[in-house]
RODO-2510 file (C-alpha; in nm, 4 decimals, decimal comma):
residues 478
     n   res          X          Y          Z
     1     x     9,4511    13,3987    11,8617
     2     x     9,2438    13,5350    12,1502
     3     x     8,9341    13,5296    11,9280
     4     x     9,0085    13,1694    11,8283
     5     x     9,0490    13,0710    12,1921
     6     x     8,7202    13,2396    12,2872
     7     x     8,5404    13,0584    12,0063
     8     x     8,6974    12,7218    12,0920
     9     x     8,5973    12,7616    12,4555
    10     x     8,2291    12,7740    12,3571
    11     x     8,2628    12,4103    12,2485
    12     x     8,4862    12,3000    12,5344
    13     x     8,7950    12,2885    12,3131
    14     x     9,1311    12,3638    12,4732
    15     x     9,3713    12,5526    12,2470
    16     x     9,7373    12,4967    12,3356
    17     x    10,0168    12,7122    12,1876
    18     x    10,2943    12,5153    12,0173
    19     x    10,6326    12,6833    11,9712
    20     x    11,0006    12,5981    11,9299
    21     x    11,2630    12,6653    12,1972
    22     x    11,5676    12,4828    12,0579
    23     x    11,5715    12,4087    11,6840
    24     x    11,3522    12,4680    11,3755
    25     x    11,4292    12,8386    11,4240
    26     x    11,5945    12,9179    11,0916
    27     x    11,3483    13,1999    11,0218
    28     x    11,4597    13,3734    11,3409
    29     x    11,8267    13,2861    11,3433
    30     x    11,8864    13,3961    10,9828
    31     x    11,8796    13,7597    11,0992
    32     x    12,2206    13,9036    11,2011
    33     x    12,0811    14,0426    11,5281
    34     x    12,0407    13,6818    11,6529
    35     x    12,3672    13,5319    11,5264
    36     x    12,5350    13,5469    11,8666
    37     x    12,2767    13,3086    12,0149
    38     x    12,2832    13,0317    11,7572
    39     x    12,4614    12,6983    11,7621
    40     x    12,4013    12,6621    11,3899
    41     x    12,1652    12,8110    11,1303
    42     x    11,8504    12,6732    11,2954
    43     x    11,9478    12,5776    11,6514
    44     x    11,9795    12,7961    11,9599
    45     x    12,3104    12,8051    12,1458
    46     x    12,2572    12,6170    12,4714
    47     x    12,3960    12,8111    12,7673
    48     x    12,3883    13,1512    12,5937
    49     x    12,2006    13,3954    12,8197
    50     x    12,0612    13,5945    12,5272
    51     x    11,8929    13,2754    12,4022
    52     x    11,7024    13,2331    12,7293
    53     x    11,5869    13,5955    12,7262
    54     x    11,4550    13,5292    12,3749
    55     x    11,2857    13,2059    12,4880
    56     x    11,1168    13,3802    12,7792
    57     x    10,9833    13,6569    12,5546
    58     x    10,8573    13,3900    12,3155
    59     x    10,6847    13,1881    12,5879
    60     x    10,5163    13,4960    12,7346
    61     x    10,3915    13,6142    12,3954
    62     x    10,2727    13,2704    12,2815
    63     x    10,0847    13,1861    12,6005
    64     x     9,9198    13,5256    12,6571
    65     x     9,6154    13,4823    12,4260
    66     x     9,5091    13,1445    12,5683
    67     x     9,3121    13,0290    12,8731
    68     x     9,5115    12,7106    12,9108
    69     x     9,8199    12,6846    13,1255
    70     x     9,9611    12,4150    12,8987
    71     x    10,2233    12,4944    12,6362
    72     x    10,4150    12,2859    12,3832
    73     x    10,7768    12,4045    12,3794
    74     x    10,8952    12,1901    12,0861
    75     x    11,2643    12,0853    12,0983
    76     x    11,2536    11,8293    11,8148
    77     x    11,4960    11,7585    11,5301
    78     x    11,7953    11,9524    11,6609
    79     x    12,0076    11,7565    11,4151
    80     x    12,3469    11,9129    11,4954
    81     x    12,2927    12,0014    11,8598
    82     x    12,6244    12,0810    12,0255
    83     x    12,8259    12,0571    11,7034
    84     x    12,8430    12,4233    11,5996
    85     x    12,9254    12,7241    11,8142
    86     x    12,8513    12,5124    12,1226
    87     x    13,1352    12,2764    12,0324
    88     x    13,3776    12,5673    11,9972
    89     x    13,2774    12,7018    12,3411
    90     x    13,2415    12,3804    12,5391
    91     x    13,4081    12,0971    12,3545
    92     x    13,2334    11,7733    12,2591
    93     x    12,9554    11,6656    12,4946
    94     x    12,6809    11,4035    12,4775
    95     x    12,3579    11,5308    12,3215
    96     x    12,1591    11,3693    12,6030
    97     x    12,3403    11,5863    12,8572
    98     x    12,3061    11,9028    12,6468
    99     x    11,9327    11,8390    12,6100
   100     x    11,8941    11,7977    12,9853
   101     x    12,0892    12,1166    13,0523
   102     x    11,8790    12,3173    12,8101
   103     x    11,5465    12,1669    12,9134
   104     x    11,6179    12,2419    13,2794
   105     x    11,6788    12,6085    13,1969
   106     x    11,3634    12,6371    12,9875
   107     x    11,1521    12,4595    13,2512
   108     x    11,2535    12,7250    13,5049
   109     x    11,1129    12,9896    13,2701
   110     x    10,7939    12,7901    13,2166
   111     x    10,7508    12,7358    13,5910
   112     x    10,8092    13,1068    13,6571
   113     x    10,5049    13,1859    13,4431
   114     x    10,2864    12,9133    13,5912
   115     x    10,2724    12,7014    13,2759
   116     x    10,2615    12,3249    13,2191
   117     x    10,4990    12,2150    12,9388
   118     x    10,5220    11,9329    12,6902
   119     x    10,7999    11,8594    12,4391
   120     x    10,8561    11,6366    12,1375
   121     x    11,0413    11,3277    12,2587
   122     x    11,2663    11,2466    11,9645
   123     x    11,5913    11,4132    12,0738
   124     x    11,6250    11,1813    12,3734
   125     x    11,5714    10,8730    12,1574
   126     x    11,8065    11,0045    11,8881
   127     x    12,0744    11,0660    12,1496
   128     x    12,0558    10,6974    12,2464
   129     x    12,0800    10,5766    11,8853
   130     x    12,4131    10,5131    11,7132
   131     x    12,2579    10,6407    11,3890
   132     x    12,0596    10,9312    11,5378
   133     x    11,7344    10,7612    11,4388
   134     x    11,4234    10,8383    11,6446
   135     x    11,2726    10,4983    11,5674
   136     x    11,5812    10,2836    11,6253
   137     x    11,4693     9,9597    11,7911
   138     x    11,8333     9,8740    11,8630
   139     x    11,8785    10,1843    12,0782
   140     x    11,8346    10,1374    12,4505
   141     x    11,7351    10,4001    12,7055
   142     x    11,7693    10,2559    13,0540
   143     x    11,5454    10,3569    13,3428
   144     x    11,8563    10,5018    13,5070
   145     x    11,9319    10,7217    13,2061
   146     x    11,5656    10,8244    13,1636
   147     x    11,5564    10,9272    13,5297
   148     x    11,8117    11,2022    13,4574
   149     x    11,5646    11,3911    13,2384
   150     x    11,4276    11,6980    13,4234
   151     x    11,0877    11,6387    13,5820
   152     x    10,7746    11,8397    13,5180
   153     x    10,7456    11,7984    13,1421
   154     x    10,5221    11,5678    12,9368
   155     x    10,6731    11,3883    12,6367
   156     x    10,4955    11,3828    12,3011
   157     x    10,5622    11,0702    12,0943
   158     x    10,5142    11,1687    11,7306
   159     x    10,4905    10,9055    11,4608
   160     x    10,3097    10,8929    11,1272
   161     x    10,5403    10,6517    10,9495
   162     x    10,4752    10,2985    11,0731
   163     x    10,1979    10,0612    10,9633
   164     x    10,2697     9,8043    11,2355
   165     x    10,0645     9,8186    11,5571
   166     x    10,3328     9,6288    11,7501
   167     x    10,5850     9,9028    11,6756
   168     x    10,3625    10,1718    11,8269
   169     x    10,2963     9,9558    12,1346
   170     x    10,6693     9,9028    12,1848
   171     x    10,7432    10,2764    12,1568
   172     x    10,4608    10,3720    12,3919
   173     x    10,6160    10,1355    12,6456
   174     x    10,9602    10,2855    12,5910
   175     x    10,8212    10,6329    12,6592
   176     x    10,6909    10,5110    12,9952
   177     x    11,0500    10,4734    13,1147
   178     x    11,0519    10,8512    13,1523
   179     x    10,7980    10,8261    13,4321
   180     x    10,4554    10,9027    13,2883
   181     x    10,2270    10,8371    12,9941
   182     x    10,3143    11,0360    12,6865
   183     x    10,0842    11,2185    12,4504
   184     x    10,0671    11,0642    12,1029
   185     x    10,0814    11,2789    11,7884
   186     x     9,9892    11,1322    11,4511
   187     x     9,9626    11,3081    11,1176
   188     x     9,7446    11,3705    10,8142
   189     x     9,9696    11,3452    10,5099
   190     x     9,8872    11,6703    10,3293
   191     x    10,2283    11,8387    10,3478
   192     x    10,3952    11,7187    10,0279
   193     x    10,2213    11,9384     9,7728
   194     x     9,8680    11,9578     9,6371
   195     x     9,7690    11,6101     9,7471
   196     x     9,6131    11,4351    10,0461
   197     x     9,7803    11,0954    10,0782
   198     x     9,4941    10,8995    10,2331
   199     x     9,6639    10,5632    10,1888
   200     x     9,9590    10,6710    10,4049
   201     x     9,7300    10,8523    10,6504
   202     x     9,4885    10,5631    10,7088
   203     x     9,7554    10,2914    10,7127
   204     x     9,9616    10,4700    10,9787
   205     x     9,6781    10,6203    11,1839
   206     x     9,4756    10,3032    11,2346
   207     x     9,7501    10,0905    11,3937
   208     x     9,8788    10,3916    11,5901
   209     x     9,5454    10,4762    11,7495
   210     x     9,4599    10,1112    11,8073
   211     x     9,7873    10,0831    11,9982
   212     x     9,7086    10,3989    12,1972
   213     x     9,3718    10,2564    12,3021
   214     x     9,5216     9,9213    12,4012
   215     x     9,7947    10,0913    12,6034
   216     x     9,5610    10,3373    12,7739
   217     x     9,7020    10,6568    12,6219
   218     x     9,4537    10,9281    12,7169
   219     x     9,5666    11,2155    12,4963
   220     x     9,6185    11,2173    12,1207
   221     x     9,6462    11,4957    11,8689
   222     x     9,6936    11,5136    11,4946
   223     x     9,9585    11,7198    11,3186
   224     x     9,8880    11,9028    10,9933
   225     x    10,2197    12,0387    10,8718
   226     x    10,2758    12,2906    10,5945
   227     x    10,6159    12,1905    10,4589
   228     x    10,7633    12,4022    10,1798
   229     x    10,4647    12,5841    10,0422
   230     x    10,1382    12,4428    10,1695
   231     x     9,9898    12,4028     9,8215
   232     x     9,7279    12,1761     9,9780
   233     x     9,4213    12,3599    10,1072
   234     x     9,3849    12,3180    10,4839
   235     x     9,0236    12,1974    10,4472
   236     x     9,1502    11,8965    10,2520
   237     x     9,2287    11,7576    10,5979
   238     x     8,8610    11,7176    10,6955
   239     x     8,8477    11,3461    10,6188
   240     x     9,1608    11,2846    10,8252
   241     x     9,0163    11,4778    11,1179
   242     x     8,7032    11,2622    11,0996
   243     x     8,9245    10,9522    11,1080
   244     x     9,0870    11,0657    11,4333
   245     x     8,7486    11,1599    11,5779
   246     x     8,6010    10,8166    11,5028
   247     x     8,8872    10,6458    11,6828
   248     x     8,8238    10,8698    11,9823
   249     x     8,4684    10,7395    12,0205
   250     x     8,5064    10,3754    11,9225
   251     x     8,7109    10,0816    12,0466
   252     x     8,7365     9,9583    11,6878
   253     x     8,7035    10,1705    11,3750
   254     x     8,3912    10,1042    11,1671
   255     x     8,4535    10,2276    10,8118
   256     x     8,0815    10,2526    10,7321
   257     x     8,0277    10,4740    11,0363
   258     x     8,3298    10,6818    10,9358
   259     x     8,1864    10,7354    10,5892
   260     x     7,8352    10,8175    10,7127
   261     x     7,9466    11,0440    10,9943
   262     x     8,1913    11,2310    10,7706
   263     x     7,9130    11,3025    10,5234
   264     x     7,6727    11,4012    10,8042
   265     x     7,9202    11,6280    10,9865
   266     x     8,0638    11,8056    10,6827
   267     x     7,8031    11,7751    10,4082
   268     x     8,0821    11,6379    10,1881
   269     x     8,1092    11,3259     9,9775
   270     x     8,3432    11,0600    10,1189
   271     x     8,4385    10,9138     9,7801
   272     x     8,5148    11,2573     9,6368
   273     x     8,7475    11,3400     9,9249
   274     x     8,9123    11,0014     9,8930
   275     x     8,9763    11,0733     9,5229
   276     x     9,2132    11,3584     9,6180
   277     x     9,4795    11,0931     9,6762
   278     x     9,4955    11,0241     9,3027
   279     x     9,6834    11,3470     9,2420
   280     x     9,9882    11,1487     9,3576
   281     x     9,8680    10,7886     9,3504
   282     x     9,9306    10,7710     8,9763
   283     x    10,0361    10,4966     8,7330
   284     x    10,3759    10,3796     8,8574
   285     x    10,2901    10,3904     9,2291
   286     x    10,1823    10,1053     9,4522
   287     x     9,8330    10,0931     9,6002
   288     x     9,7966    10,3447     9,8852
   289     x    10,1256    10,5171     9,7932
   290     x    10,2964    10,4191    10,1172
   291     x    10,6320    10,5414     9,9845
   292     x    10,4809    10,8887     9,9485
   293     x    10,5552    10,9661     9,5865
   294     x    10,4404    11,3212     9,5089
   295     x    10,4517    11,3736     9,1307
   296     x    10,1803    11,6419     9,1304
   297     x    10,4214    11,8786     9,3049
   298     x    10,7356    11,8225     9,1054
   299     x    10,5575    11,7920     8,7719
   300     x    10,3782    12,1211     8,8386
   301     x    10,6927    12,3201     8,9183
   302     x    10,9710    12,1520     8,7203
   303     x    11,1073    12,3428     8,4229
   304     x    10,9769    12,2513     8,0784
   305     x    11,3120    12,2611     7,9029
   306     x    11,5474    12,1151     8,1647
   307     x    11,2968    11,8527     8,2859
   308     x    11,4809    11,7191     8,5901
   309     x    11,2110    11,4550     8,6490
   310     x    11,1351    11,3639     8,2855
   311     x    11,3486    11,0498     8,2879
   312     x    11,1619    10,9230     8,5940
   313     x    10,8182    10,9428     8,4307
   314     x    10,9052    10,8014     8,0892
   315     x    10,6372    10,5640     7,9623
   316     x    10,3771    10,6580     8,2244
   317     x    10,0374    10,7764     8,0897
   318     x    10,0209    11,0752     8,3247
   319     x     9,8482    11,3203     8,0914
   320     x     9,5695    11,0673     8,0465
   321     x     9,5543    11,0043     8,4241
   322     x     9,5172    11,3727     8,5067
   323     x     9,2677    11,4281     8,2270
   324     x     9,0375    11,1665     8,3830
   325     x     9,0998    11,3065     8,7315
   326     x     9,0061    11,6539     8,6118
   327     x     8,6596    11,5246     8,5234
   328     x     8,6300    11,3477     8,8602
   329     x     8,7120    11,6691     9,0484
   330     x     8,4860    11,8784     8,8258
   331     x     8,1911    11,6500     8,8990
   332     x     8,2678    11,6723     9,2717
   333     x     8,2297    12,0518     9,2950
   334     x     7,8510    12,0459     9,3325
   335     x     7,8437    11,7352     9,5535
   336     x     8,0420    11,8837     9,8422
   337     x     7,8317    12,1703     9,9703
   338     x     8,0229    12,4595    10,1203
   339     x     8,3494    12,2776    10,0513
   340     x     8,2950    12,2525     9,6786
   341     x     8,5587    12,5231     9,6355
   342     x     8,8256    12,2645     9,7235
   343     x     8,7405    12,0701     9,4117
   344     x     8,7278    12,3827     9,1988
   345     x     9,0930    12,4363     9,2916
   346     x     9,1872    12,0696     9,2462
   347     x     9,0119    12,0610     8,9096
   348     x     9,2413    12,3361     8,7872
   349     x     9,5503    12,1724     8,9352
   350     x     9,4705    11,8502     8,7526
   351     x     9,3770    12,0394     8,4343
   352     x     9,7249    12,1959     8,4231
   353     x     9,8917    11,8610     8,4894
   354     x     9,6941    11,6957     8,2096
   355     x     9,9162    11,8956     7,9721
   356     x    10,2268    11,9719     8,1717
   357     x    10,3108    11,6261     8,3078
   358     x    10,4513    11,4927     7,9818
   359     x    10,5044    11,8104     7,7799
   360     x    10,8796    11,8269     7,8444
   361     x    10,9255    11,4709     7,7198
   362     x    10,7181    11,5422     7,4088
   363     x    10,9009    11,8660     7,3258
   364     x    11,2383    11,6944     7,3686
   365     x    11,1290    11,4020     7,1515
   366     x    11,0041    11,6315     6,8738
   367     x    11,3270    11,8333     6,8841
   368     x    11,5573    11,5319     6,8704
   369     x    11,3539    11,3722     6,5912
   370     x    11,3711    11,6934     6,3877
   371     x    10,9906    11,7150     6,3869
   372     x    10,9503    12,0883     6,3253
   373     x    10,5787    12,0539     6,2583
   374     x    10,5271    11,9215     6,6087
   375     x    10,7489    12,1945     6,7527
   376     x    10,5449    12,4583     6,5714
   377     x    10,2325    12,3068     6,7220
   378     x    10,3818    12,3514     7,0693
   379     x    10,4516    12,7181     6,9913
   380     x    10,1091    12,7879     6,8428
   381     x     9,8776    12,5715     7,0528
   382     x     9,9960    12,3600     7,3459
   383     x    10,2251    12,6043     7,5261
   384     x     9,9825    12,9007     7,4967
   385     x     9,7062    12,6699     7,6259
   386     x     9,9255    12,5619     7,9170
   387     x     9,9991    12,9243     7,9949
   388     x     9,6268    13,0023     7,9997
   389     x     9,5544    12,7114     8,2366
   390     x     9,8329    12,8125     8,4771
   391     x     9,6996    13,1689     8,4896
   392     x     9,3526    13,0359     8,5636
   393     x     9,4884    12,8079     8,8385
   394     x     9,6816    13,0945     8,9968
   395     x     9,3712    13,3151     8,9974
   396     x     9,1610    13,0496     9,1748
   397     x     9,4398    12,9614     9,4167
   398     x     9,4916    13,3268     9,5098
   399     x     9,1206    13,3874     9,5706
   400     x     9,0996    13,0871     9,8014
   401     x     9,4270    13,1679     9,9783
   402     x     9,3115    13,5151    10,0793
   403     x     8,9793    13,3826    10,2093
   404     x     9,1487    13,1235    10,4329
   405     x     9,5076    13,2287    10,5054
   406     x     9,7014    13,5359    10,6044
   407     x     9,8365    13,7371    10,3117
   408     x    10,1966    13,6714    10,4124
   409     x    10,3043    13,3544    10,2360
   410     x    10,1239    13,4220     9,9110
   411     x    10,4337    13,6061     9,7864
   412     x    10,6080    13,2680     9,7656
   413     x    10,3244    13,1160     9,5640
   414     x    10,3257    13,4196     9,3326
   415     x    10,6971    13,3650     9,2746
   416     x    10,6329    13,0017     9,1852
   417     x    10,3500    13,0761     8,9458
   418     x    10,5377    13,3740     8,8038
   419     x    10,8471    13,1651     8,7404
   420     x    10,6405    12,8924     8,5771
   421     x    10,4611    13,1368     8,3494
   422     x    10,7762    13,3162     8,2360
   423     x    10,9517    12,9855     8,1690
   424     x    10,6594    12,8758     7,9508
   425     x    10,7011    13,2024     7,7615
   426     x    11,0770    13,1452     7,7348
   427     x    11,0125    12,7977     7,5937
   428     x    10,7833    12,9466     7,3292
   429     x    11,0466    13,2051     7,2375
   430     x    11,3367    12,9601     7,2277
   431     x    11,1512    12,7063     7,0153
   432     x    11,0341    12,9827     6,7822
   433     x    11,3864    13,1214     6,7445
   434     x    11,5078    12,7726     6,6577
   435     x    11,2323    12,7218     6,4013
   436     x    11,3001    13,0653     6,2493
   437     x    11,6686    12,9901     6,2165
   438     x    11,7733    13,2523     6,4704
   439     x    11,9465    12,9890     6,6840
   440     x    12,1237    12,6722     6,5801
   441     x    11,9873    12,4618     6,8623
   442     x    11,8025    12,4601     7,1938
   443     x    12,0803    12,3943     7,4410
   444     x    11,8625    12,2568     7,7207
   445     x    11,7163    11,9929     7,4895
   446     x    12,0615    11,8801     7,3781
   447     x    12,1388    11,7494     7,7267
   448     x    12,0965    11,3828     7,8174
   449     x    11,8026    11,3245     8,0513
   450     x    11,9115    11,1464     8,3682
   451     x    11,7127    11,0025     8,6566
   452     x    11,6664    11,2503     8,9409
   453     x    11,7572    10,9832     9,1970
   454     x    11,9861    10,7713     8,9829
   455     x    11,7172    10,5035     8,9833
   456     x    11,4255    10,4364     8,7465
   457     x    11,0688    10,5179     8,8412
   458     x    10,8832    10,7921     9,0211
   459     x    11,0496    11,0012     9,2896
   460     x    10,9298    10,9953     9,6511
   461     x    10,9070    11,3014     9,8748
   462     x    11,0529    11,5564     9,6333
   463     x    10,9219    11,8414     9,8442
   464     x    11,1802    12,1192     9,8093
   465     x    11,1000    12,3706     9,5400
   466     x    11,4604    12,4791     9,4859
   467     x    11,5625    12,1220     9,4025
   468     x    11,2616    12,0722     9,1754
   469     x    11,2862    12,3832     8,9634
   470     x    11,6561    12,3917     8,8767
   471     x    11,9862    12,2074     8,9053
   472     x    12,1528    12,5346     9,0016
   473     x    12,2660    12,5782     9,3616
   474     x    12,1402    12,9373     9,3569
   475     x    11,7816    12,8328     9,2779
   476     x    11,5374    12,9814     9,5314
   477     x    11,4834    12,7427     9,8229
   478     x    11,1246    12,8595     9,8550
***
């Protein structure tokens, strides 16, 4: 981190550490040594002295490598704040009051170390909402109530969901009740699998940043999350970063300038980067995929024989879609300079999906129709070919991961690829045993296929591997 900060400083870039000091701490609080300082599985126990010793150690360690005195101390999405161990100790209290109590304690630590804090703003807005919704227009925070929030902290309004400029303007104004201009945080939608959802990114970013400019917001940053696996390569975000940069230097966005400057700054092809969105913007989705359907993720990892998403994709020409997309990505490799490797990876993702998307439906259909010739073809040709493509994808993904990321984290991807490969092999063996008369049936294929959501059509935001890969409650969450 110190090396990154030194390098950033050459270009006048301020690096600011961003940590959590209330919730989103499941990876810490899962360990027994920390159980006595947790409210629930992912939230710290407000008022517990051990928690504040932990927070101080965290703040000191996180801020040490950086020149800046600013620090982001998190505090968002504490869904059950005050409803776990805190409730048993203190009885039921308003979340607004618990937040203030905790923030005041943390601010003393921050002040002790000469730091300037910021926090995500949502918990105060959720506390004022009858439904706990951050973006509840019916909720009302009075100036009197806002004045009770401890001073000396900057609020960060985060929002990458709305496509209405008026909404952003209204929420910027609501944040001003707390006494100062907030920072705005938008997002590049690359955290739901292999894809970059440019439709969602552009249609939320443009009205948001237009509103920020009209309302005089001076500081904006973009979030790039890594929810549940980070299958998307971090450099896929380049086009989104250029979008934010263009807004920073122009009163109104000029799409031609965005295209030209992106190609000049990166040496990449705008149209090729834009085509990444078609991993998830498939037949069956609306233009721009504003509902954030992510079939490339769940069709990659779902099991061939149980096919939890098969009912939802019935009748959609997805193999054909991904076959065409494979050629698009393959042609893009040489057009994108030093970032051609992105399209090498995406080519192999799409190449796997051009078989795997519909293979569960086709195997089930052949089995139920008694078409043993077709089943034999799956055993001899299609499933071995799929296995070969998955191995090739894993090899490319691993090579790129270790060039860009830390090694820790790849173990999860290895588990996913390993599970997929062994389940392909199991499918081959089970179909073969059935064809050879060693088993009377294939039990998984006997089951009725039901919609994953109970509704027809593609599934939106299916981003949790454990729910994708199996109906079992003991499926790995990773």
